[in-house]
mmCIF file as Biopython writes it, N, C-alpha, C and O atoms, coordinates in Angstrom:
data_model
#
loop_
_atom_site.group_PDB
_atom_site.id
_atom_site.type_symbol
_atom_site.label_atom_id
_atom_site.label_alt_id
_atom_site.label_comp_id
_atom_site.label_asym_id
_atom_site.label_entity_id
_atom_site.label_seq_id
_atom_site.pdbx_PDB_ins_code
_atom_site.Cartn_x
_atom_site.Cartn_y
_atom_site.Cartn_z
_atom_site.occupancy
_atom_site.B_iso_or_equiv
_atom_site.auth_seq_id
_atom_site.auth_asym_id
_atom_site.pdbx_PDB_model_num
ATOM 1   N N  . GLU A ? 1  ? 55.638 -3.109  -7.248  1.0 0.0 1  A 1 
ATOM 2   C CA . GLU A ? 1  ? 54.843 -3.273  -8.400  1.0 0.0 1  A 1 
ATOM 3   C C  . GLU A ? 1  ? 55.910 -4.290  -9.861  1.0 0.0 1  A 1 
ATOM 4   O O  . GLU A ? 1  ? 55.902 -5.312  -10.547 1.0 0.0 1  A 1 
ATOM 5   N N  . GLU A ? 2  ? 56.720 -2.971  -9.552  1.0 0.0 2  A 1 
ATOM 6   C CA . GLU A ? 2  ? 58.079 -2.661  -10.645 1.0 0.0 2  A 1 
ATOM 7   C C  . GLU A ? 2  ? 58.485 -4.118  -10.917 1.0 0.0 2  A 1 
ATOM 8   O O  . GLU A ? 2  ? 58.249 -4.699  -11.976 1.0 0.0 2  A 1 
ATOM 9   N N  . LYS A ? 3  ? 59.097 -4.633  -9.898  1.0 0.0 3  A 1 
ATOM 10  C CA . LYS A ? 3  ? 59.728 -5.688  -9.887  1.0 0.0 3  A 1 
ATOM 11  C C  . LYS A ? 3  ? 59.389 -7.447  -9.616  1.0 0.0 3  A 1 
ATOM 12  O O  . LYS A ? 3  ? 60.048 -8.441  -9.312  1.0 0.0 3  A 1 
ATOM 13  N N  . CYS A ? 4  ? 58.036 -7.137  -9.915  1.0 0.0 4  A 1 
ATOM 14  C CA . CYS A ? 4  ? 57.256 -8.442  -9.573  1.0 0.0 4  A 1 
ATOM 15  C C  . CYS A ? 4  ? 57.141 -8.692  -11.297 1.0 0.0 4  A 1 
ATOM 16  O O  . CYS A ? 4  ? 56.838 -8.125  -12.347 1.0 0.0 4  A 1 
ATOM 17  N N  . ILE A ? 5  ? 57.849 -10.579 -10.466 1.0 0.0 5  A 1 
ATOM 18  C CA . ILE A ? 5  ? 58.221 -11.436 -11.736 1.0 0.0 5  A 1 
ATOM 19  C C  . ILE A ? 5  ? 57.144 -12.503 -11.944 1.0 0.0 5  A 1 
ATOM 20  O O  . ILE A ? 5  ? 57.351 -13.640 -12.368 1.0 0.0 5  A 1 
ATOM 21  N N  . GLU A ? 6  ? 55.729 -11.877 -11.518 1.0 0.0 6  A 1 
ATOM 22  C CA . GLU A ? 6  ? 53.946 -12.358 -12.339 1.0 0.0 6  A 1 
ATOM 23  C C  . GLU A ? 6  ? 54.028 -13.968 -11.850 1.0 0.0 6  A 1 
ATOM 24  O O  . GLU A ? 6  ? 53.569 -14.636 -12.776 1.0 0.0 6  A 1 
ATOM 25  N N  . CYS A ? 7  ? 54.350 -14.642 -10.986 1.0 0.0 7  A 1 
ATOM 26  C CA . CYS A ? 7  ? 54.340 -15.471 -10.730 1.0 0.0 7  A 1 
ATOM 27  C C  . CYS A ? 7  ? 52.985 -15.637 -9.501  1.0 0.0 7  A 1 
ATOM 28  O O  . CYS A ? 7  ? 52.993 -16.512 -8.635  1.0 0.0 7  A 1 
ATOM 29  N N  . GLY A ? 8  ? 52.056 -14.768 -9.638  1.0 0.0 8  A 1 
ATOM 30  C CA . GLY A ? 8  ? 50.754 -15.045 -8.986  1.0 0.0 8  A 1 
ATOM 31  C C  . GLY A ? 8  ? 50.683 -15.562 -7.138  1.0 0.0 8  A 1 
ATOM 32  O O  . GLY A ? 8  ? 49.716 -15.426 -6.389  1.0 0.0 8  A 1 
ATOM 33  N N  . GLN A ? 9  ? 52.084 -16.181 -6.795  1.0 0.0 9  A 1 
ATOM 34  C CA . GLN A ? 9  ? 51.486 -16.983 -5.544  1.0 0.0 9  A 1 
ATOM 35  C C  . GLN A ? 9  ? 51.201 -15.765 -4.548  1.0 0.0 9  A 1 
ATOM 36  O O  . GLN A ? 9  ? 50.825 -16.232 -3.473  1.0 0.0 9  A 1 
ATOM 37  N N  . CYS A ? 10 ? 51.246 -14.398 -4.525  1.0 0.0 10 A 1 
ATOM 38  C CA . CYS A ? 10 ? 50.425 -13.736 -3.677  1.0 0.0 10 A 1 
ATOM 39  C C  . CYS A ? 10 ? 48.820 -13.935 -3.948  1.0 0.0 10 A 1 
ATOM 40  O O  . CYS A ? 10 ? 47.946 -14.205 -3.124  1.0 0.0 10 A 1 
ATOM 41  N N  . ALA A ? 11 ? 48.720 -13.749 -5.152  1.0 0.0 11 A 1 
ATOM 42  C CA . ALA A ? 11 ? 46.989 -14.017 -5.356  1.0 0.0 11 A 1 
ATOM 43  C C  . ALA A ? 11 ? 46.376 -15.513 -5.159  1.0 0.0 11 A 1 
ATOM 44  O O  . ALA A ? 11 ? 45.176 -15.736 -4.997  1.0 0.0 11 A 1 
ATOM 45  N N  . MET A ? 12 ? 47.534 -16.628 -5.204  1.0 0.0 12 A 1 
ATOM 46  C CA . MET A ? 12 ? 46.993 -17.941 -5.118  1.0 0.0 12 A 1 
ATOM 47  C C  . MET A ? 12 ? 46.564 -18.297 -3.644  1.0 0.0 12 A 1 
ATOM 48  O O  . MET A ? 12 ? 45.704 -19.116 -3.319  1.0 0.0 12 A 1 
ATOM 49  N N  . ASP A ? 13 ? 47.627 -17.222 -2.514  1.0 0.0 13 A 1 
ATOM 50  C CA . ASP A ? 13 ? 47.774 -17.718 -1.322  1.0 0.0 13 A 1 
ATOM 51  C C  . ASP A ? 13 ? 46.683 -16.873 -0.616  1.0 0.0 13 A 1 
ATOM 52  O O  . ASP A ? 13 ? 46.202 -17.223 0.462   1.0 0.0 13 A 1 
ATOM 53  N N  . CYS A ? 14 ? 46.335 -15.811 -1.232  1.0 0.0 14 A 1 
ATOM 54  C CA . CYS A ? 14 ? 45.316 -14.819 -0.129  1.0 0.0 14 A 1 
ATOM 55  C C  . CYS A ? 14 ? 43.985 -15.639 0.438   1.0 0.0 14 A 1 
ATOM 56  O O  . CYS A ? 14 ? 43.034 -16.239 -0.065  1.0 0.0 14 A 1 
ATOM 57  N N  . PRO A ? 15 ? 44.391 -15.370 1.572   1.0 0.0 15 A 1 
ATOM 58  C CA . PRO A ? 15 ? 42.707 -15.813 2.112   1.0 0.0 15 A 1 
ATOM 59  C C  . PRO A ? 15 ? 41.571 -14.798 1.813   1.0 0.0 15 A 1 
ATOM 60  O O  . PRO A ? 15 ? 40.454 -15.243 2.078   1.0 0.0 15 A 1 
ATOM 61  N N  . ALA A ? 16 ? 41.602 -13.574 1.336   1.0 0.0 16 A 1 
ATOM 62  C CA . ALA A ? 16 ? 40.454 -12.680 1.396   1.0 0.0 16 A 1 
ATOM 63  C C  . ALA A ? 16 ? 40.853 -12.368 -0.230  1.0 0.0 16 A 1 
ATOM 64  O O  . ALA A ? 16 ? 40.841 -11.215 -0.661  1.0 0.0 16 A 1 
ATOM 65  N N  . HIS A ? 17 ? 41.104 -13.198 -0.832  1.0 0.0 17 A 1 
ATOM 66  C CA . HIS A ? 17 ? 40.991 -13.166 -2.522  1.0 0.0 17 A 1 
ATOM 67  C C  . HIS A ? 17 ? 40.933 -11.342 -2.878  1.0 0.0 17 A 1 
ATOM 68  O O  . HIS A ? 17 ? 40.041 -10.636 -3.349  1.0 0.0 17 A 1 
ATOM 69  N N  . ALA A ? 18 ? 42.030 -11.107 -2.501  1.0 0.0 18 A 1 
ATOM 70  C CA . ALA A ? 18 ? 42.246 -8.909  -2.406  1.0 0.0 18 A 1 
ATOM 71  C C  . ALA A ? 18 ? 43.031 -8.903  -3.385  1.0 0.0 18 A 1 
ATOM 72  O O  . ALA A ? 18 ? 43.471 -7.790  -3.676  1.0 0.0 18 A 1 
ATOM 73  N N  . ILE A ? 19 ? 43.416 -9.889  -4.097  1.0 0.0 19 A 1 
ATOM 74  C CA . ILE A ? 19 ? 45.042 -9.685  -5.183  1.0 0.0 19 A 1 
ATOM 75  C C  . ILE A ? 19 ? 44.442 -10.105 -5.873  1.0 0.0 19 A 1 
ATOM 76  O O  . ILE A ? 19 ? 43.944 -11.186 -5.561  1.0 0.0 19 A 1 
ATOM 77  N N  . SER A ? 20 ? 44.098 -9.492  -7.301  1.0 0.0 20 A 1 
ATOM 78  C CA . SER A ? 20 ? 44.301 -9.777  -8.693  1.0 0.0 20 A 1 
ATOM 79  C C  . SER A ? 20 ? 45.525 -9.080  -9.464  1.0 0.0 20 A 1 
ATOM 80  O O  . SER A ? 20 ? 46.364 -8.234  -9.154  1.0 0.0 20 A 1 
ATOM 81  N N  . LYS A ? 21 ? 45.208 -9.899  -10.718 1.0 0.0 21 A 1 
ATOM 82  C CA . LYS A ? 21 ? 46.026 -9.493  -11.960 1.0 0.0 21 A 1 
ATOM 83  C C  . LYS A ? 21 ? 45.365 -8.274  -12.669 1.0 0.0 21 A 1 
ATOM 84  O O  . LYS A ? 21 ? 44.161 -8.309  -12.927 1.0 0.0 21 A 1 
ATOM 85  N N  . ILE A ? 22 ? 46.187 -7.124  -13.009 1.0 0.0 22 A 1 
ATOM 86  C CA . ILE A ? 22 ? 45.562 -6.374  -14.088 1.0 0.0 22 A 1 
ATOM 87  C C  . ILE A ? 22 ? 46.238 -6.200  -15.214 1.0 0.0 22 A 1 
ATOM 88  O O  . ILE A ? 22 ? 47.291 -6.806  -15.407 1.0 0.0 22 A 1 
ATOM 89  N N  . GLU A ? 23 ? 45.777 -5.440  -16.010 1.0 0.0 23 A 1 
ATOM 90  C CA . GLU A ? 23 ? 46.393 -5.176  -17.080 1.0 0.0 23 A 1 
ATOM 91  C C  . GLU A ? 23 ? 47.575 -5.139  -17.677 1.0 0.0 23 A 1 
ATOM 92  O O  . GLU A ? 23 ? 47.548 -5.227  -18.905 1.0 0.0 23 A 1 
ATOM 93  N N  . SER A ? 24 ? 48.508 -5.044  -17.206 1.0 0.0 24 A 1 
ATOM 94  C CA . SER A ? 24 ? 49.783 -4.846  -17.321 1.0 0.0 24 A 1 
ATOM 95  C C  . SER A ? 24 ? 50.944 -6.339  -17.126 1.0 0.0 24 A 1 
ATOM 96  O O  . SER A ? 24 ? 52.118 -6.500  -17.460 1.0 0.0 24 A 1 
ATOM 97  N N  . GLY A ? 25 ? 49.852 -7.320  -16.370 1.0 0.0 25 A 1 
ATOM 98  C CA . GLY A ? 25 ? 50.145 -8.751  -16.715 1.0 0.0 25 A 1 
ATOM 99  C C  . GLY A ? 25 ? 50.972 -8.981  -14.255 1.0 0.0 25 A 1 
ATOM 100 O O  . GLY A ? 25 ? 51.254 -9.967  -13.574 1.0 0.0 25 A 1 
ATOM 101 N N  . LYS A ? 26 ? 50.975 -7.707  -14.019 1.0 0.0 26 A 1 
ATOM 102 C CA . LYS A ? 26 ? 51.293 -7.199  -12.959 1.0 0.0 26 A 1 
ATOM 103 C C  . LYS A ? 26 ? 50.059 -7.757  -11.866 1.0 0.0 26 A 1 
ATOM 104 O O  . LYS A ? 26 ? 48.961 -8.106  -12.301 1.0 0.0 26 A 1 
ATOM 105 N N  . TYR A ? 27 ? 50.506 -7.802  -9.910  1.0 0.0 27 A 1 
ATOM 106 C CA . TYR A ? 27 ? 49.432 -7.976  -9.334  1.0 0.0 27 A 1 
ATOM 107 C C  . TYR A ? 27 ? 49.275 -6.692  -8.461  1.0 0.0 27 A 1 
ATOM 108 O O  . TYR A ? 27 ? 50.047 -5.809  -8.088  1.0 0.0 27 A 1 
ATOM 109 N N  . ARG A ? 28 ? 48.119 -6.928  -8.316  1.0 0.0 28 A 1 
ATOM 110 C CA . ARG A ? 28 ? 47.743 -5.171  -7.541  1.0 0.0 28 A 1 
ATOM 111 C C  . ARG A ? 28 ? 46.684 -5.626  -6.150  1.0 0.0 28 A 1 
ATOM 112 O O  . ARG A ? 28 ? 45.507 -5.882  -6.407  1.0 0.0 28 A 1 
ATOM 113 N N  . ILE A ? 29 ? 47.009 -5.679  -5.193  1.0 0.0 29 A 1 
ATOM 114 C CA . ILE A ? 29 ? 46.286 -5.594  -3.814  1.0 0.0 29 A 1 
ATOM 115 C C  . ILE A ? 29 ? 45.790 -4.812  -3.803  1.0 0.0 29 A 1 
ATOM 116 O O  . ILE A ? 29 ? 46.335 -3.709  -3.822  1.0 0.0 29 A 1 
ATOM 117 N N  . ASP A ? 30 ? 44.204 -5.014  -3.758  1.0 0.0 30 A 1 
ATOM 118 C CA . ASP A ? 30 ? 42.563 -4.511  -3.233  1.0 0.0 30 A 1 
ATOM 119 C C  . ASP A ? 30 ? 42.723 -4.080  -1.320  1.0 0.0 30 A 1 
ATOM 120 O O  . ASP A ? 30 ? 42.321 -4.779  -0.391  1.0 0.0 30 A 1 
ATOM 121 N N  . GLU A ? 31 ? 43.342 -2.904  -1.244  1.0 0.0 31 A 1 
ATOM 122 C CA . GLU A ? 31 ? 43.282 -2.360  0.586   1.0 0.0 31 A 1 
ATOM 123 C C  . GLU A ? 31 ? 42.201 -2.468  0.701   1.0 0.0 31 A 1 
ATOM 124 O O  . GLU A ? 31 ? 42.072 -2.643  1.913   1.0 0.0 31 A 1 
ATOM 125 N N  . SER A ? 32 ? 40.898 -2.500  0.108   1.0 0.0 32 A 1 
ATOM 126 C CA . SER A ? 32 ? 39.569 -2.443  0.652   1.0 0.0 32 A 1 
ATOM 127 C C  . SER A ? 32 ? 39.184 -4.099  1.208   1.0 0.0 32 A 1 
ATOM 128 O O  . SER A ? 32 ? 38.392 -4.462  2.078   1.0 0.0 32 A 1 
ATOM 129 N N  . LEU A ? 33 ? 39.964 -4.778  0.443   1.0 0.0 33 A 1 
ATOM 130 C CA . LEU A ? 33 ? 39.595 -6.016  0.735   1.0 0.0 33 A 1 
ATOM 131 C C  . LEU A ? 33 ? 40.651 -7.424  1.840   1.0 0.0 33 A 1 
ATOM 132 O O  . LEU A ? 33 ? 40.477 -8.592  2.189   1.0 0.0 33 A 1 
ATOM 133 N N  . CYS A ? 34 ? 41.665 -6.401  2.000   1.0 0.0 34 A 1 
ATOM 134 C CA . CYS A ? 34 ? 42.870 -6.941  2.342   1.0 0.0 34 A 1 
ATOM 135 C C  . CYS A ? 34 ? 42.616 -7.066  3.969   1.0 0.0 34 A 1 
ATOM 136 O O  . CYS A ? 34 ? 42.281 -6.180  4.755   1.0 0.0 34 A 1 
ATOM 137 N N  . ILE A ? 35 ? 42.883 -8.442  4.209   1.0 0.0 35 A 1 
ATOM 138 C CA . ILE A ? 35 ? 42.937 -8.684  5.893   1.0 0.0 35 A 1 
ATOM 139 C C  . ILE A ? 35 ? 43.755 -8.224  6.766   1.0 0.0 35 A 1 
ATOM 140 O O  . ILE A ? 35 ? 43.554 -8.088  7.972   1.0 0.0 35 A 1 
ATOM 141 N N  . LYS A ? 36 ? 45.309 -7.815  5.764   1.0 0.0 36 A 1 
ATOM 142 C CA . LYS A ? 36 ? 46.321 -7.550  6.383   1.0 0.0 36 A 1 
ATOM 143 C C  . LYS A ? 36 ? 47.291 -8.882  7.074   1.0 0.0 36 A 1 
ATOM 144 O O  . LYS A ? 36 ? 48.226 -8.676  7.847   1.0 0.0 36 A 1 
ATOM 145 N N  . CYS A ? 37 ? 46.930 -10.005 6.700   1.0 0.0 37 A 1 
ATOM 146 C CA . CYS A ? 37 ? 47.332 -11.025 6.980   1.0 0.0 37 A 1 
ATOM 147 C C  . CYS A ? 37 ? 48.800 -11.557 6.626   1.0 0.0 37 A 1 
ATOM 148 O O  . CYS A ? 37 ? 49.121 -12.744 6.691   1.0 0.0 37 A 1 
ATOM 149 N N  . GLY A ? 38 ? 49.619 -10.541 6.254   1.0 0.0 38 A 1 
ATOM 150 C CA . GLY A ? 38 ? 51.007 -11.018 5.861   1.0 0.0 38 A 1 
ATOM 151 C C  . GLY A ? 38 ? 51.027 -11.923 4.808   1.0 0.0 38 A 1 
ATOM 152 O O  . GLY A ? 38 ? 52.080 -11.700 4.211   1.0 0.0 38 A 1 
ATOM 153 N N  . ILE A ? 39 ? 50.438 -12.809 4.268   1.0 0.0 39 A 1 
ATOM 154 C CA . ILE A ? 39 ? 50.935 -13.621 3.277   1.0 0.0 39 A 1 
ATOM 155 C C  . ILE A ? 39 ? 51.457 -13.876 2.431   1.0 0.0 39 A 1 
ATOM 156 O O  . ILE A ? 39 ? 52.164 -14.810 2.053   1.0 0.0 39 A 1 
ATOM 157 N N  . CYS A ? 40 ? 50.946 -12.589 1.905   1.0 0.0 40 A 1 
ATOM 158 C CA . CYS A ? 40 ? 51.384 -12.190 0.382   1.0 0.0 40 A 1 
ATOM 159 C C  . CYS A ? 40 ? 52.975 -12.174 0.613   1.0 0.0 40 A 1 
ATOM 160 O O  . CYS A ? 40 ? 53.717 -12.876 -0.074  1.0 0.0 40 A 1 
ATOM 161 N N  . TYR A ? 41 ? 53.452 -11.313 1.645   1.0 0.0 41 A 1 
ATOM 162 C CA . TYR A ? 41 ? 54.104 -10.382 1.960   1.0 0.0 41 A 1 
ATOM 163 C C  . TYR A ? 41 ? 55.190 -11.999 1.922   1.0 0.0 41 A 1 
ATOM 164 O O  . TYR A ? 41 ? 56.086 -12.263 1.120   1.0 0.0 41 A 1 
ATOM 165 N N  . THR A ? 42 ? 54.835 -12.586 2.738   1.0 0.0 42 A 1 
ATOM 166 C CA . THR A ? 42 ? 55.473 -13.746 2.936   1.0 0.0 42 A 1 
ATOM 167 C C  . THR A ? 42 ? 55.929 -15.240 2.132   1.0 0.0 42 A 1 
ATOM 168 O O  . THR A ? 42 ? 56.702 -16.144 2.452   1.0 0.0 42 A 1 
ATOM 169 N N  . VAL A ? 43 ? 55.100 -15.022 1.014   1.0 0.0 43 A 1 
ATOM 170 C CA . VAL A ? 43 ? 55.095 -16.208 0.049   1.0 0.0 43 A 1 
ATOM 171 C C  . VAL A ? 43 ? 55.585 -15.585 -1.111  1.0 0.0 43 A 1 
ATOM 172 O O  . VAL A ? 43 ? 55.687 -16.361 -2.061  1.0 0.0 43 A 1 
ATOM 173 N N  . CYS A ? 44 ? 56.124 -13.715 -1.461  1.0 0.0 44 A 1 
ATOM 174 C CA . CYS A ? 44 ? 56.758 -13.215 -2.574  1.0 0.0 44 A 1 
ATOM 175 C C  . CYS A ? 44 ? 58.156 -13.750 -2.751  1.0 0.0 44 A 1 
ATOM 176 O O  . CYS A ? 44 ? 58.965 -13.533 -1.849  1.0 0.0 44 A 1 
ATOM 177 N N  . PRO A ? 45 ? 58.511 -14.399 -3.779  1.0 0.0 45 A 1 
ATOM 178 C CA . PRO A ? 45 ? 59.573 -15.068 -3.368  1.0 0.0 45 A 1 
ATOM 179 C C  . PRO A ? 45 ? 60.485 -13.905 -4.173  1.0 0.0 45 A 1 
ATOM 180 O O  . PRO A ? 45 ? 61.449 -14.228 -4.868  1.0 0.0 45 A 1 
ATOM 181 N N  . VAL A ? 46 ? 60.069 -12.550 -3.995  1.0 0.0 46 A 1 
ATOM 182 C CA . VAL A ? 46 ? 61.665 -11.096 -4.322  1.0 0.0 46 A 1 
ATOM 183 C C  . VAL A ? 46 ? 61.054 -10.564 -3.391  1.0 0.0 46 A 1 
ATOM 184 O O  . VAL A ? 46 ? 61.931 -9.883  -2.859  1.0 0.0 46 A 1 
ATOM 185 N N  . LYS A ? 47 ? 60.043 -10.400 -2.775  1.0 0.0 47 A 1 
ATOM 186 C CA . LYS A ? 47 ? 59.398 -9.631  -1.621  1.0 0.0 47 A 1 
ATOM 187 C C  . LYS A ? 47 ? 58.963 -8.401  -2.452  1.0 0.0 47 A 1 
ATOM 188 O O  . LYS A ? 47 ? 59.459 -7.334  -2.088  1.0 0.0 47 A 1 
ATOM 189 N N  . VAL A ? 48 ? 58.346 -8.380  -3.224  1.0 0.0 48 A 1 
ATOM 190 C CA . VAL A ? 48 ? 57.808 -7.016  -4.066  1.0 0.0 48 A 1 
ATOM 191 C C  . VAL A ? 48 ? 56.661 -6.278  -3.064  1.0 0.0 48 A 1 
ATOM 192 O O  . VAL A ? 48 ? 56.264 -5.121  -3.202  1.0 0.0 48 A 1 
ATOM 193 N N  . VAL A ? 49 ? 56.343 -6.977  -2.299  1.0 0.0 49 A 1 
ATOM 194 C CA . VAL A ? 49 ? 54.897 -6.582  -1.580  1.0 0.0 49 A 1 
ATOM 195 C C  . VAL A ? 49 ? 55.404 -6.361  -0.448  1.0 0.0 49 A 1 
ATOM 196 O O  . VAL A ? 49 ? 56.024 -7.263  0.116   1.0 0.0 49 A 1 
ATOM 197 N N  . TYR A ? 50 ? 55.245 -5.068  0.154   1.0 0.0 50 A 1 
ATOM 198 C CA . TYR A ? 50 ? 55.331 -4.744  1.125   1.0 0.0 50 A 1 
ATOM 199 C C  . TYR A ? 50 ? 54.667 -4.808  2.178   1.0 0.0 50 A 1 
ATOM 200 O O  . TYR A ? 50 ? 53.604 -4.256  1.890   1.0 0.0 50 A 1 
ATOM 201 N N  . LYS A ? 51 ? 54.615 -5.188  3.394   1.0 0.0 51 A 1 
ATOM 202 C CA . LYS A ? 51 ? 53.618 -4.926  4.718   1.0 0.0 51 A 1 
ATOM 203 C C  . LYS A ? 51 ? 53.365 -3.255  5.209   1.0 0.0 51 A 1 
ATOM 204 O O  . LYS A ? 51 ? 54.062 -2.280  5.488   1.0 0.0 51 A 1 
ATOM 205 N N  . VAL A ? 52 ? 52.023 -3.580  5.124   1.0 0.0 52 A 1 
ATOM 206 C CA . VAL A ? 52 ? 50.919 -2.506  5.658   1.0 0.0 52 A 1 
ATOM 207 C C  . VAL A ? 52 ? 50.611 -2.922  6.703   1.0 0.0 52 A 1 
ATOM 208 O O  . VAL A ? 52 ? 50.262 -4.036  7.092   1.0 0.0 52 A 1 
ATOM 209 N N  . SER A ? 53 ? 50.845 -1.324  7.498   1.0 0.0 53 A 1 
ATOM 210 C CA . SER A ? 53 ? 50.788 -1.323  9.123   1.0 0.0 53 A 1 
ATOM 211 C C  . SER A ? 53 ? 49.454 -2.193  9.468   1.0 0.0 53 A 1 
ATOM 212 O O  . SER A ? 53 ? 48.332 -2.421  9.014   1.0 0.0 53 A 1 
ATOM 213 N N  . GLY A ? 54 ? 50.356 -2.554  10.637  1.0 0.0 54 A 1 
ATOM 214 C CA . GLY A ? 54 ? 49.177 -3.905  11.162  1.0 0.0 54 A 1 
ATOM 215 C C  . GLY A ? 54 ? 49.070 -5.014  10.890  1.0 0.0 54 A 1 
ATOM 216 O O  . GLY A ? 54 ? 48.329 -5.907  11.298  1.0 0.0 54 A 1 
ATOM 217 N N  . ALA A ? 55 ? 50.066 -4.952  9.956   1.0 0.0 55 A 1 
ATOM 218 C CA . ALA A ? 55 ? 50.126 -6.753  9.020   1.0 0.0 55 A 1 
ATOM 219 C C  . ALA A ? 55 ? 50.838 -7.942  10.150  1.0 0.0 55 A 1 
ATOM 220 O O  . ALA A ? 55 ? 51.861 -7.654  10.771  1.0 0.0 55 A 1 
ATOM 221 N N  . ARG A ? 56 ? 50.530 -8.544  10.222  1.0 0.0 56 A 1 
ATOM 222 C CA . ARG A ? 56 ? 51.481 -10.167 11.160  1.0 0.0 56 A 1 
ATOM 223 C C  . ARG A ? 56 ? 52.083 -10.440 9.500   1.0 0.0 56 A 1 
ATOM 224 O O  . ARG A ? 56 ? 51.857 -10.197 8.314   1.0 0.0 56 A 1 
ATOM 225 N N  . ALA A ? 57 ? 53.330 -11.374 10.769  1.0 0.0 57 A 1 
ATOM 226 C CA . ALA A ? 57 ? 54.162 -11.769 9.411   1.0 0.0 57 A 1 
ATOM 227 C C  . ALA A ? 57 ? 54.256 -12.642 9.022   1.0 0.0 57 A 1 
ATOM 228 O O  . ALA A ? 57 ? 55.379 -13.146 8.997   1.0 0.0 57 A 1 
ATOM 229 N N  . GLY A ? 58 ? 52.984 -13.436 8.414   1.0 0.0 58 A 1 
ATOM 230 C CA . GLY A ? 58 ? 52.392 -14.362 7.905   1.0 0.0 58 A 1 
ATOM 231 C C  . GLY A ? 58 ? 53.074 -15.374 8.919   1.0 0.0 58 A 1 
ATOM 232 O O  . GLY A ? 58 ? 52.815 -16.576 8.860   1.0 0.0 58 A 1 
#
């Protein structure tokens, strides 16, 4: 979250709609909705999204 450049690509590409913008302007993953597909990690230009155990590499 600290290095997020607020591009929103992760939220736009998330098939589960598990990523939303928070008050600070950054994006946060709702792990209860996350399907661990790895798309957010793949599309993040600064690779600030980390892969969760069991996630595929997009």
